[in-house]
VEXDREN-2710 file (C-alpha; in Angstrom, 1 decimal):
% VEXDREN-2710
k/r/px/py/pz
1/MET/-193.4/31.9/-109.2
2/THR/-197.2/31.7/-109.1
3/ALA/-199.7/34.3/-108.1
4/PRO/-203.0/33.4/-106.4
5/CYS/-206.2/34.1/-108.4
6/GLY/-209.8/34.0/-107.6
7/PRO/-211.7/32.7/-105.8
8/VAL/-213.9/31.0/-108.4
9/ALA/-217.4/30.0/-107.1
10/THR/-218.1/26.3/-107.8
11/SER/-221.0/24.0/-106.9
12/THR/-219.0/22.6/-104.1
13/GLY/-217.3/25.8/-102.8
14/PRO/-214.9/28.6/-103.8
15/VAL/-211.5/27.7/-105.1
16/ILE/-208.3/29.8/-105.4
17/GLY/-206.1/29.1/-108.4
18/HIS/-202.4/30.0/-109.0
19/GLU/-201.3/31.8/-112.2
20/ALA/-198.0/31.3/-114.0
21/GLY/-197.1/32.1/-117.6
22/GLY/-200.6/33.0/-118.6
23/VAL/-202.2/29.8/-117.2
24/THR/-204.1/29.5/-114.0
25/ALA/-203.9/26.1/-112.3
26/TYR/-206.6/24.8/-109.9
27/LEU/-205.1/21.6/-108.4
28/GLY/-206.4/19.0/-106.0
29/VAL/-210.1/20.1/-106.1
30/PRO/-212.3/17.4/-104.5
31/PHE/-215.1/16.2/-106.7
32/ALA/-216.5/13.4/-104.5
33/GLN/-216.3/12.3/-100.9
34/PRO/-213.2/10.4/-99.9
35/PRO/-214.0/6.6/-100.5
36/LEU/-212.9/5.6/-97.0
37/GLY/-214.3/3.4/-94.3
38/GLU/-217.9/2.3/-95.2
39/LEU/-217.5/4.1/-98.6
40/ARG/-214.6/1.8/-99.7
41/PHE/-215.9/-0.3/-102.6
42/CYS/-218.8/2.1/-103.0
43/ALA/-219.7/4.4/-105.9
44/PRO/-218.4/7.9/-105.4
45/ARG/-220.7/10.1/-103.3
46/PRO/-221.2/13.8/-103.9
47/HIS/-218.8/16.0/-101.9
48/PRO/-220.6/18.0/-99.1
49/GLY/-218.6/21.1/-100.2
50/TRP/-216.8/23.8/-98.3
51/THR/-217.5/27.4/-97.4
52/GLN/-214.1/28.9/-97.0
53/PRO/-212.0/29.4/-100.2
54/LEU/-209.9/26.3/-101.0
55/ASP/-206.3/27.1/-101.9
56/ALA/-205.9/24.8/-105.0
57/GLU/-202.2/25.1/-105.2
58/ARG/-201.1/21.4/-105.0
59/PHE/-202.1/18.1/-106.4
60/GLY/-204.2/15.9/-104.2
61/ASP/-202.9/12.5/-103.1
62/SER/-202.5/9.9/-105.9
63/PRO/-204.5/6.6/-105.8
64/LEU/-203.2/4.0/-103.5
65/GLN/-201.1/1.5/-105.5
66/ALA/-198.0/-0.6/-105.3
67/PRO/-194.9/1.7/-105.1
68/SER/-193.0/2.0/-108.4
69/ALA/-190.6/4.3/-110.1
70/TYR/-193.6/6.2/-111.4
71/THR/-194.8/7.0/-107.9
72/ASP/-191.6/8.2/-106.4
73/GLY/-192.2/11.4/-104.5
74/LEU/-196.0/11.1/-104.8
75/ALA/-198.3/10.8/-101.7
76/LEU/-200.5/7.7/-102.2
77/SER/-203.8/7.5/-100.4
78/GLU/-207.4/6.1/-100.8
79/ASP/-208.4/9.8/-100.3
80/CYS/-207.6/10.5/-103.9
81/LEU/-210.8/11.8/-105.7
82/THR/-209.6/15.2/-106.8
83/LEU/-209.4/16.9/-110.1
84/ASN/-207.2/19.6/-111.7
85/LEU/-207.8/22.4/-114.2
86/TRP/-205.4/24.5/-116.2
87/VAL/-207.1/27.6/-117.6
88/PRO/-205.3/29.7/-120.2
89/GLU/-205.8/33.5/-120.4
90/ARG/-207.7/33.2/-123.7
91/GLY/-209.8/30.3/-122.4
92/ALA/-213.2/32.2/-122.3
93/GLY/-215.7/30.0/-124.2
94/ALA/-213.1/27.4/-124.8
95/GLY/-213.6/23.6/-124.9
96/VAL/-212.2/21.3/-122.3
97/LEU/-209.6/18.5/-122.8
98/PHE/-210.3/15.9/-120.0
99/TRP/-207.4/13.5/-119.4
100/VAL/-207.8/9.9/-118.2
101/TYR/-204.4/8.4/-117.3
102/GLY/-203.2/4.8/-118.0
103/GLY/-201.5/2.4/-115.7
104/GLY/-202.6/-1.1/-116.6
105/PHE/-205.6/-0.6/-114.3
106/ALA/-203.2/-1.2/-111.4
107/GLY/-201.9/2.3/-110.9
108/GLY/-201.6/5.8/-112.4
109/SER/-201.9/9.4/-111.3
110/CYS/-202.6/12.9/-112.6
111/ALA/-199.7/14.3/-110.5
112/LEU/-197.0/12.8/-112.7
113/PRO/-194.9/15.7/-114.1
114/ILE/-195.4/14.4/-117.6
115/PHE/-199.2/15.1/-117.2
116/ASP/-198.9/18.8/-116.2
117/GLY/-201.4/20.5/-118.4
118/ALA/-200.0/24.0/-118.4
119/ARG/-198.1/23.9/-121.6
120/LEU/-200.9/22.2/-123.5
121/ALA/-203.4/24.7/-122.3
122/ALA/-201.2/27.7/-123.1
123/ARG/-200.4/26.4/-126.6
124/THR/-203.9/25.4/-127.6
125/GLY/-206.1/27.9/-125.7
126/LEU/-208.2/25.0/-124.4
127/ILE/-208.9/24.3/-120.8
128/VAL/-207.0/21.1/-119.8
129/ALA/-208.5/19.0/-117.0
130/SER/-207.6/15.7/-115.3
131/ALA/-209.0/13.7/-112.4
132/ASN/-207.8/10.8/-110.3
133/HIS/-209.8/7.6/-110.3
134/ARG/-209.3/4.6/-108.1
135/THR/-207.1/1.9/-109.5
136/GLY/-206.2/-1.7/-108.9
137/ALA/-208.6/-3.7/-106.7
138/LEU/-209.9/-0.6/-105.1
139/GLY/-211.1/0.7/-108.5
140/PHE/-211.7/-2.4/-110.6
141/ALA/-212.4/-5.4/-108.5
142/THR/-215.9/-6.9/-109.1
143/LEU/-217.4/-7.8/-105.7
144/THR/-221.1/-7.4/-106.4
145/HIS/-221.6/-11.1/-105.8
146/ARG/-219.8/-11.0/-102.5
147/ASP/-222.1/-8.5/-100.6
148/LEU/-220.7/-5.3/-102.1
149/PRO/-223.4/-4.4/-104.6
150/GLU/-221.8/-1.2/-105.9
151/ALA/-218.3/-2.7/-106.4
152/SER/-218.0/-2.9/-110.2
153/ASN/-216.2/-0.5/-112.5
154/LEU/-215.6/1.9/-109.6
155/GLY/-212.8/3.6/-111.5
156/ILE/-215.2/4.4/-114.3
157/ARG/-217.8/5.6/-111.8
158/ASP/-215.1/8.0/-110.5
159/VAL/-214.4/9.3/-114.0
160/ILE/-218.1/9.9/-114.6
161/ALA/-218.4/11.8/-111.3
162/ALA/-215.5/14.0/-112.2
163/LEU/-217.0/14.7/-115.7
164/ARG/-220.3/15.6/-114.0
165/TRP/-218.4/18.1/-111.8
166/ILE/-216.8/19.6/-114.9
167/HIS/-220.1/19.8/-116.6
168/GLU/-221.7/21.6/-113.7
169/ASN/-218.7/24.0/-113.2
170/ALA/-217.1/24.5/-116.5
171/GLY/-218.8/27.8/-117.1
172/ALA/-217.4/29.2/-113.8
173/PHE/-213.9/28.8/-115.4
174/GLY/-214.9/30.3/-118.7
175/ALA/-215.3/27.0/-120.5
176/ASP/-218.1/25.7/-122.6
177/PRO/-219.6/22.6/-120.9
178/GLY/-221.0/21.5/-124.3
179/GLN/-217.5/21.1/-125.7
180/VAL/-215.8/18.5/-123.6
181/SER/-213.3/16.1/-125.2
182/VAL/-212.3/13.0/-123.2
183/MET/-208.9/11.7/-124.1
184/GLY/-207.4/8.6/-122.5
185/GLN/-204.3/6.4/-123.0
186/SER/-203.8/2.7/-122.5
187/SER/-206.1/1.6/-119.6
188/GLY/-207.3/5.2/-119.6
189/ALA/-208.4/4.7/-123.3
190/PHE/-210.3/1.5/-122.4
191/VAL/-212.0/3.5/-119.6
192/ALA/-212.8/6.4/-121.9
193/ALA/-214.2/4.1/-124.6
194/ALA/-216.4/2.5/-122.0
195/LEU/-218.1/5.8/-121.4
196/LEU/-219.9/5.3/-124.8
197/ALA/-221.8/2.4/-123.1
198/ALA/-222.4/4.1/-119.8
199/PRO/-225.8/5.8/-119.5
200/ASP/-224.6/8.0/-116.6
201/ALA/-222.0/9.6/-118.9
202/ASP/-224.5/10.6/-121.6
203/GLY/-224.3/14.3/-122.3
204/LEU/-221.1/14.8/-120.3
205/PHE/-218.7/14.7/-123.3
206/GLN/-218.9/15.4/-127.0
207/ARG/-215.7/13.9/-128.5
208/LEU/-213.4/11.0/-127.7
209/VAL/-209.6/10.6/-128.2
210/LEU/-208.4/7.1/-127.7
211/ILE/-204.6/6.6/-127.5
212/SER/-203.2/3.1/-127.5
213/GLY/-206.5/1.5/-126.3
214/GLY/-210.1/1.5/-127.2
215/ALA/-213.4/-0.3/-127.2
216/SER/-212.0/-3.8/-126.4
217/ARG/-210.4/-5.7/-123.5
218/ILE/-213.7/-6.1/-121.7
219/LEU/-214.0/-8.7/-119.0
220/PRO/-217.2/-10.9/-119.0
221/GLU/-218.8/-10.6/-115.6
222/SER/-218.1/-14.3/-114.8
223/GLN/-214.4/-13.7/-115.2
224/ALA/-214.5/-10.5/-113.2
225/GLN/-216.3/-12.4/-110.4
226/ARG/-213.6/-15.1/-110.4
227/LEU/-210.9/-12.4/-110.0
228/GLY/-212.9/-10.9/-107.2
229/ASP/-213.0/-14.3/-105.5
230/GLN/-209.2/-14.5/-105.9
231/LEU/-208.8/-11.1/-104.1
232/ILE/-211.0/-12.2/-101.2
233/ALA/-209.0/-15.5/-100.8
234/ALA/-205.7/-13.7/-101.1
235/ALA/-206.8/-11.2/-98.4
236/GLY/-207.9/-13.9/-96.1
237/VAL/-211.3/-12.6/-95.4
238/ALA/-214.7/-14.3/-95.7
239/ASP/-216.6/-11.9/-97.9
240/GLY/-216.5/-8.5/-99.6
241/PRO/-217.4/-6.4/-96.5
242/GLY/-214.4/-8.1/-94.7
243/LEU/-212.1/-6.2/-97.0
244/ARG/-213.2/-2.9/-95.3
245/ALA/-211.5/-4.0/-92.1
246/LEU/-208.1/-4.3/-93.8
247/SER/-205.6/-1.6/-94.4
248/GLY/-205.2/-0.2/-97.9
249/ALA/-201.7/-1.7/-98.0
250/ASP/-203.2/-5.2/-97.3
251/ILE/-205.6/-4.8/-100.2
252/VAL/-202.8/-3.7/-102.6
253/ALA/-200.7/-6.7/-101.4
254/ALA/-203.6/-9.1/-102.0
255/GLN/-204.2/-7.6/-105.4
256/SER/-200.7/-8.7/-106.5
257/GLN/-202.0/-12.3/-106.3
258/VAL/-205.0/-11.7/-108.6
259/GLY/-204.8/-12.8/-112.2
260/SER/-201.6/-12.7/-114.3
261/GLN/-198.9/-10.1/-114.8
262/GLU/-198.0/-11.4/-118.3
263/ILE/-199.1/-9.0/-121.0
264/GLY/-200.5/-11.7/-123.3
265/ALA/-202.6/-13.2/-120.5
266/ARG/-203.7/-9.8/-119.3
267/ASN/-205.1/-9.0/-122.7
268/ALA/-206.3/-12.3/-124.0
269/ALA/-209.7/-13.0/-125.3
270/VAL/-210.8/-13.4/-121.7
271/PRO/-208.4/-11.1/-119.9
272/ASP/-206.8/-12.6/-116.8
273/SER/-206.5/-9.2/-115.1
274/LEU/-208.6/-6.5/-113.5
275/GLY/-210.2/-4.0/-116.0
276/VAL/-213.4/-2.8/-117.5
277/VAL/-216.2/-5.2/-116.8
278/LEU/-219.4/-5.8/-118.8
279/ASP/-221.5/-5.5/-115.7
280/ARG/-224.9/-5.0/-117.2
281/THR/-226.5/-7.7/-114.9
282/ALA/-225.0/-6.2/-111.7
283/PRO/-227.4/-4.6/-109.1
284/TRP/-226.2/-1.1/-110.2
285/PRO/-224.5/-1.5/-113.6
286/VAL/-222.2/1.0/-115.2
287/LEU/-222.4/-0.4/-118.8
288/ARG/-225.5/-0.9/-120.8
289/ALA/-223.7/-3.1/-123.4
290/HIS/-220.2/-3.9/-124.7
291/PRO/-218.7/-0.6/-126.0
292/MET/-218.2/-2.1/-129.5
293/GLU/-221.9/-3.1/-129.6
294/VAL/-222.8/0.4/-128.8
295/ILE/-220.5/1.8/-131.5
296/ALA/-221.8/-0.7/-134.1
297/SER/-225.4/0.1/-133.2
298/GLY/-225.0/3.8/-134.1
299/ALA/-226.3/4.8/-130.7
300/ARG/-223.3/7.1/-130.2
301/ARG/-222.7/8.2/-133.8
302/ASP/-222.9/11.7/-132.5
303/ILE/-219.5/11.3/-130.8
304/PRO/-216.6/11.7/-133.3
305/LEU/-213.6/9.5/-132.6
306/LEU/-209.9/10.1/-132.9
307/LEU/-207.9/6.8/-132.5
308/VAL/-204.2/7.1/-132.0
309/VAL/-201.8/4.1/-132.3
310/THR/-198.1/3.4/-132.5
311/GLY/-196.3/0.8/-134.5
312/ALA/-194.5/-0.9/-131.6
313/GLU/-196.9/-0.7/-128.7
314/VAL/-195.7/-3.8/-126.9
315/ALA/-192.0/-3.1/-127.3
316/SER/-191.7/-1.4/-123.9
317/LEU/-194.3/-3.4/-122.0
318/HIS/-192.6/-6.7/-121.4
319/GLU/-189.1/-5.7/-120.3
320/ALA/-189.5/-7.4/-116.9
321/ASP/-191.0/-10.6/-118.3
322/ASP/-188.3/-13.2/-118.8
323/GLY/-190.9/-15.6/-120.2
324/PHE/-192.2/-13.3/-122.9
325/ALA/-190.7/-15.1/-125.9
326/PRO/-192.5/-18.4/-126.8
327/ALA/-190.6/-21.6/-126.4
328/SER/-191.5/-22.7/-129.9
329/HIS/-193.4/-21.8/-133.0
330/ALA/-196.2/-24.3/-131.9
331/GLU/-196.6/-22.5/-128.6
332/LEU/-197.2/-19.2/-130.3
333/VAL/-199.7/-20.8/-132.7
334/ALA/-201.5/-22.3/-129.8
335/GLU/-201.8/-19.0/-128.0
336/ILE/-203.4/-17.4/-131.0
337/ALA/-205.7/-20.4/-131.6
338/GLY/-206.9/-19.8/-128.0
339/TRP/-208.1/-16.3/-129.0
340/GLY/-210.6/-17.9/-131.4
341/ALA/-208.5/-17.6/-134.6
342/PRO/-210.0/-20.0/-137.3
343/ASP/-206.5/-20.3/-138.8
344/ALA/-203.8/-19.4/-136.3
345/GLU/-201.1/-20.7/-138.5
346/ALA/-202.0/-18.2/-141.2
347/VAL/-201.9/-15.3/-138.6
348/VAL/-198.4/-16.4/-137.4
349/ALA/-197.2/-16.7/-141.0
350/ALA/-198.1/-13.1/-141.6
351/TYR/-195.6/-12.0/-138.9
352/HIS/-192.8/-14.3/-139.9
353/ASP/-189.6/-13.5/-138.0
354/ASP/-186.6/-15.6/-137.0
355/ASP/-186.9/-14.1/-133.5
356/LEU/-190.0/-15.6/-131.8
357/GLY/-190.0/-12.9/-129.1
358/ARG/-190.0/-10.2/-131.6
359/MET/-192.8/-12.0/-133.6
360/ARG/-195.0/-12.2/-130.5
361/GLU/-194.3/-8.6/-129.7
362/ARG/-195.6/-7.5/-133.2
363/ILE/-198.6/-9.9/-132.9
364/LEU/-199.6/-8.5/-129.5
365/THR/-199.2/-5.0/-130.7
366/ASP/-201.7/-5.6/-133.4
367/TYR/-204.1/-7.8/-131.4
368/ILE/-204.3/-5.6/-128.3
369/TYR/-204.1/-2.1/-129.8
370/ARG/-204.0/-1.6/-133.6
371/LEU/-206.7/-4.1/-134.7
372/PRO/-209.3/-3.0/-132.1
373/ALA/-208.7/0.7/-133.0
374/ALA/-209.1/0.1/-136.7
375/ARG/-212.3/-2.0/-136.1
376/ALA/-213.8/0.6/-133.8
377/ALA/-213.2/3.3/-136.5
378/LEU/-214.8/1.2/-139.2
379/ALA/-217.8/0.2/-137.1
380/HIS/-218.3/3.8/-136.1
381/HIS/-218.2/4.9/-139.8
382/ARG/-220.6/2.1/-140.9
383/ALA/-223.0/3.2/-138.2
384/GLY/-223.1/6.8/-139.4
385/GLY/-220.4/8.2/-137.1
386/GLN/-217.1/9.9/-138.0
387/ALA/-213.6/8.5/-137.1
388/TRP/-210.0/9.4/-137.8
389/MET/-206.8/7.4/-137.2
390/LEU/-203.4/8.7/-136.4
391/GLN/-200.1/6.8/-136.0
392/VAL/-197.3/8.4/-133.9
393/ASP/-193.8/7.4/-135.0
394/ARG/-190.5/8.7/-133.7
395/ALA/-188.9/11.8/-135.0
396/ASP/-186.3/9.8/-136.9
397/GLY/-189.1/7.8/-138.6
398/GLY/-188.7/4.7/-136.4
399/LEU/-191.6/3.0/-134.8
400/ALA/-192.8/4.4/-131.5
401/ASP/-193.6/2.4/-128.4
402/HIS/-196.7/2.5/-126.2
403/ASN/-195.7/5.5/-124.1
404/LEU/-194.4/8.0/-126.6
405/PRO/-197.7/9.7/-127.6
406/THR/-198.6/10.5/-124.0
407/MET/-195.1/11.9/-123.3
408/LEU/-195.5/14.1/-126.4
409/LEU/-199.0/15.2/-125.9
410/PHE/-198.6/17.5/-122.9
411/GLY/-195.3/19.0/-124.2
412/ASN/-193.3/18.2/-121.1
413/LEU/-190.4/16.2/-122.6
414/PRO/-187.0/17.7/-122.1
415/GLY/-186.0/20.0/-125.0
416/ASP/-183.0/17.9/-125.8
417/ASP/-185.1/14.7/-126.3
418/PRO/-185.0/14.1/-130.1
419/ASP/-188.7/13.3/-130.1
420/ALA/-189.7/16.5/-128.4
421/THR/-190.0/18.2/-131.8
422/LEU/-193.2/16.2/-132.4
423/SER/-195.0/17.6/-129.3
424/GLU/-196.4/20.6/-131.0
425/ALA/-197.7/18.7/-134.0
426/LEU/-199.4/16.1/-131.9
427/GLY/-200.9/18.6/-129.5
428/ASP/-202.2/20.7/-132.4
429/ALA/-203.8/17.6/-134.0
430/VAL/-205.6/16.7/-130.8
431/ALA/-206.6/20.3/-130.1
432/GLY/-207.9/20.8/-133.6
433/PHE/-210.0/17.7/-133.3
434/ALA/-211.3/18.9/-129.9
435/ARG/-212.3/22.3/-131.3
436/ARG/-213.9/21.1/-134.5
437/GLY/-215.0/17.6/-133.8
438/ALA/-212.9/16.6/-136.9
439/ALA/-209.3/16.1/-137.9
440/ASP/-207.8/17.8/-140.9
441/TRP/-207.2/14.6/-142.8
442/ALA/-209.5/12.0/-144.4
443/ARG/-211.8/9.9/-142.2
444/PHE/-211.1/6.2/-141.8
445/ASP/-214.0/5.0/-143.9
446/GLY/-213.0/1.5/-145.0
447/PRO/-210.3/-1.2/-144.8
448/GLU/-208.2/0.8/-147.3
449/GLY/-208.8/4.1/-145.5
450/GLU/-206.2/6.7/-144.6
451/LEU/-204.0/6.6/-141.6
452/MET/-202.2/9.8/-140.8
453/ARG/-198.5/9.2/-139.8
454/LEU/-196.7/11.7/-137.6
455/GLY/-193.0/11.2/-137.3
456/ALA/-190.0/12.3/-139.4
457/ASP/-192.7/14.1/-141.4
458/ARG/-196.5/14.3/-141.5
459/ARG/-198.0/12.2/-144.3
460/ALA/-201.1/10.3/-145.2
461/ALA/-200.8/6.6/-145.6
462/PRO/-203.7/5.0/-147.5
463/ARG/-204.2/1.3/-147.1
464/ALA/-201.8/1.3/-144.1
465/LEU/-204.0/-1.0/-142.1
466/ALA/-205.6/-3.1/-144.9
467/ASP/-203.2/-6.0/-144.5
468/LEU/-203.7/-6.1/-140.8
469/LEU/-207.5/-6.2/-141.1
470/GLU/-207.3/-8.9/-143.7
471/THR/-204.9/-11.0/-141.6
472/TRP/-207.1/-10.9/-138.5
473/GLU/-210.4/-11.3/-140.4
474/GLY/-212.6/-13.7/-138.4
475/VAL/-210.6/-13.4/-135.2
476/PRO/-212.8/-11.9/-132.4
477/ARG/-211.4/-9.2/-130.2
478/PRO/-213.8/-8.9/-127.1
END
């Protein structure tokens, strides 16, 4: 049972929360106008507000997306720009952990039970926040060249608008607006890292936790425009504004014909999929530069980084792809050569395995996730910043897949799950970083730097990424 609390006065209107177990939840609070009608494919607009107390008892609608097992039971709508706060009893003066969900840029939602922030807030004393952002074509199609001048990186614009609302209103909930840690996973981590290169996000966060993603997988604007053209063709309209006459379901259907669904193609040197776009030449750009350029320049050395990886990221990401395994050794070498590898044969040799599918799985795990994380940490250190690396394994010591860290972080795994015993340790590691702006192990300060491993035990692993960095030396990762 929950008990109503409040109202709390915010910049957009009073909100009533609901308390249970020492945590008050404020769910489904609008932070921007619904992006409907003429506002579809526009940057988020400030919400006009309300005068009567808003009963913030339920999550708002989730972003419109193709139905899946993850969205069962969730209301899907374009009217999705709402945020959530979980405020613990001892949260006065606390920092904020702001969550950005993943979903391959095609979907995602704050309302998934695994992302309920009550346990994390109660255990850490931090205020946990999350916000929906537009996904798929509605959130990441680039249409600036097709008469929709604001339509680039709209999902990132949504995240920045939510952070701005948090900055303006954190004090009303007892939080410190100068102690905001953004944490994202998978596509959410790519979005979170992009905030480093977004001038409009300056001053809205002070720490960054990147889980299974980072300052890579950035589309050049030319590729993003090609994908935008594919969307318009698939939708059967003449230009960008013509998309506003369609139903949201029509746009989601057209989106399925854009780019590739194959994980290697989606994350190649030039990604064949919607995502973060280097839109600095757009009429109203979001990014000033590539996020890795910003890190290497030292312009954001004031933001400490915690980068979290697993050892088998791709293991659970290609289950539906019957063509995942290469037909031959030569085919795998050709794929890696296409990424700009000066010696693709040598890269493949470093991952030798009699099973070509398993070999490609290990290669993609490193190329998409582990290599960019290590390079971002090193670049940040060399530019005067501070970065730490953490690998999440399974409780039995086996390698974890892409999804386990997120499932552990919020503490919502069933108690009989053998990996649930790691939830407290991971939550404490992230919360400690959020409070202090530092982890309690050595910084990742060189190719032979320390990786903390959390699994059957908690142990430092020096040189754990040295071979990886050497193998991929000279191979770009845009």
